[in-house]
N, C-alpha and C positions, 0 to 999 in steps of 0.2 A: 074568188078574187087572186086576183095572182099578186105576190109583191109587190111590181110595180106601181097596180089599184090606188096603195093604204097612202092615206094623208095622214093619218095619226092615229101614234099611240100613246094609250095615257099608262103611266108608271105608277105602279103604286106598292109602297114599300113596307110598312107595318101591319102586323096579322088586322092591327084593332083597326086599319081604314080600310085593308080590302074586305073585312067583314060586311064593315056599314056600306063601301060598295055595293057589295051583292046584295045587301038588305032594299036598298034606295032600286038598281036595275035587278030585281029577280025575276027565275025563271030563262038562263038565259044558259045556251049549249055550253059547258065548262070545258075547255082543252086542259090539257098541261104539260109542261115543261120541267125542263131538272130543276127549275127555282121554285114553282106554285106553280097554282090555277091560271087560267086566261081564258077571256069572251070577245067576240066581236059582237057589236051594239050598233042601233042606226041611232044616229042624232042627226036633228039637222040632214036631214037626206044625205049623210055621209055615213060609212061604217067607219066607226074605230074600232082599236084595239084596248080593249082593256087586259095590263099585265099585273099578276105577284109579282116584284121581281125578289121579296125578302127585303129585312135588317138590315142594316149596315153599310161597311164601304165595302166589306168582301161583294155579296148578293149581289148589293143594288150596283156595282161598277161592271161584275159579268153579265148579269140579268140585263144591262144598259145594251152590254155589244151585243149578246143575243138577241133581243130585239129588231136591233138596225141590221145584221147577220141576214137573219131571216125572214125577218117582213118587209125592212127596207124602209119604213115613213120618210114621207117629205117632214113631218113635225114631229116632235114630242113633247109631250105634256108632263109636268110630275103634278100629283094634288098629294097630296096629306097634312101634316103635324109640324109646328113646330114649339121648342119653347121662347117663351120673350122674360125679357128684365124686365121688372116692374119698373114703373117710372119711364121709360122707353115705347114700348108696346103696351095695347092692353088686349086685353083675353078675347082670344075670337076675330083680331085685328088679321085680313087676309094680306098676305107677303109676297111680294112679288120682285126677286130678290135681280140689284143688276150684279152683285158679287158674288161668288160663292167661295169661299177659304176652307181648306180642311187645316185646322190648326195644331193636333196631337201629334203633330213628328218634334222628336225628341233627341236629338244628336248628343251621343257624352263625348266626339269628338274633335265635337266645334258647333258653329253656332247652326241653327235650324233653319232662318233667315231664308236662305237659297232654295229649302229642298219644300218651304210655306209657298214660298211664291210658285213653285215648281207647279204645284198643286193648286194653285186659285185660281177661278177660271170667272172669266168677263164675259156676260150673257150679253149676244148682242141683238138676241130676238126683242126688236123695240115696236111693240104694239100696245095702243091707246086704247085699253082695257074700259067697258062700261060700266063698272062697275069699283067702288074705291078701295082702291090696295095703299099696302105699305112699300116705298118703294125702297130701300133698302141693302145691307151687305151681310147675309148668311153665312154662320160659321158653325161649321158640320165637323162633328168628332166622332167616334165610336165609345161616346160615351154620354150618358144625361148628365147636365148641368146640376152641380152642387154648390152651396155658399160658399164652401171653403174652395172648390175649382174657378166661384167666378169671382171671387177675391184675387186671384194669381191672373185670372183674362183677364179683367180690370186694367192691372197694369200695361199689357200688351195693346188691347182692341178696345176697349169700352165696347163690346155689343150691343147690340139691343135683338136680335133672333137668334135662337143655335137648334139646330137638330143634326142627325146622324147622315144620314143619305146623299143631300143635295150635292156634296160637292163633289162624290164619285161618279155620280149620275150627271154632272156638268161636266167635268172633267173628259170623260167617255165621250160623251154628246160633241162636244167643243174639236177631241180628236177623228174626228167621223165627216165632220163640217158638219152636222146635224141641227138644223135650229131648235132650242129647245125654252119652253116655259114653263119656269113652277112658281106653286101656286100650294102655299103653302100656311094653315089657318093656326094661330095660338092658344095650344094648348090651355097651358099651366104656367105660371109667374113665377119667376125665382129674384130673389135677391140677395144680398149679403151674409143678413140674418135667417130666409126661409128658403124653402122650395116645397109650394104648394104640394105637388102631387108623389111628394118622397115617400116610398111607403102606398100608397091611393092609388093603386093601379087603376081600380073601377071610378074613380076621379077622370080621370086619361081614355078611359074607354067612351062614356059617356060624351066629353067634352069633341073625342077624336067620333064621335058618332053624329056629334051637330054640326062638325064641322066639314065634315065627307060630305055629309045630304045639302049641305051649302052649294060647296062647288059641284057639287054634280048638276045642281037648283040649275046654276052660272055658266057649265061649261059649253051649252048651247050658244052664248054668247061671247065665247071664246072663240069655238069654231067659226065663226060669222067673220071676225076681225083677223084671222088667218089663213081663210081660208076666201 
């Protein structure tokens, strides 16, 4: 298969998310990139690339560009997890963001508003998904959200969901003109009093495995509406 034949590349960021995907789709021929593993799988009569891009903005942006340059997909799908704000979303809700904002930009010499606007992306891939999703703005930063950080973020945005990589992936995809669908499940909840996954990585891994299983199960439905 040549790069011009690939319709969909599926980007996976965190290690726990990638391990969960490999458990759902076992016995694949694994290749390696500078960022991690990848493999091809047949779903809905389509050959899909599953690519482990890595966690955080640096890996997410670089690996997204790598996939676009080397595989030239017609569509990108980012599957993964996110944190949710208690009272605004429910644990295990599936988020399909309409806008992604990278908020962890702090300027000492002036107002960061212009820089944050520059790294904010509106997603133009408007598809009618055949399963329930929450359409909202997703806020990205290279940090887990803590109660103290949420108090500060509340004054600026009143977020519903946060993650690490979506902002970088969306920004790079937009600059390349590559349509992108982000689907992320809420793995844990944060309030101004507590963060339920704080110090509990096993909770995150269990919830991530459940979320990734559901996203892979529903992936054929996404493929039908995209192709």
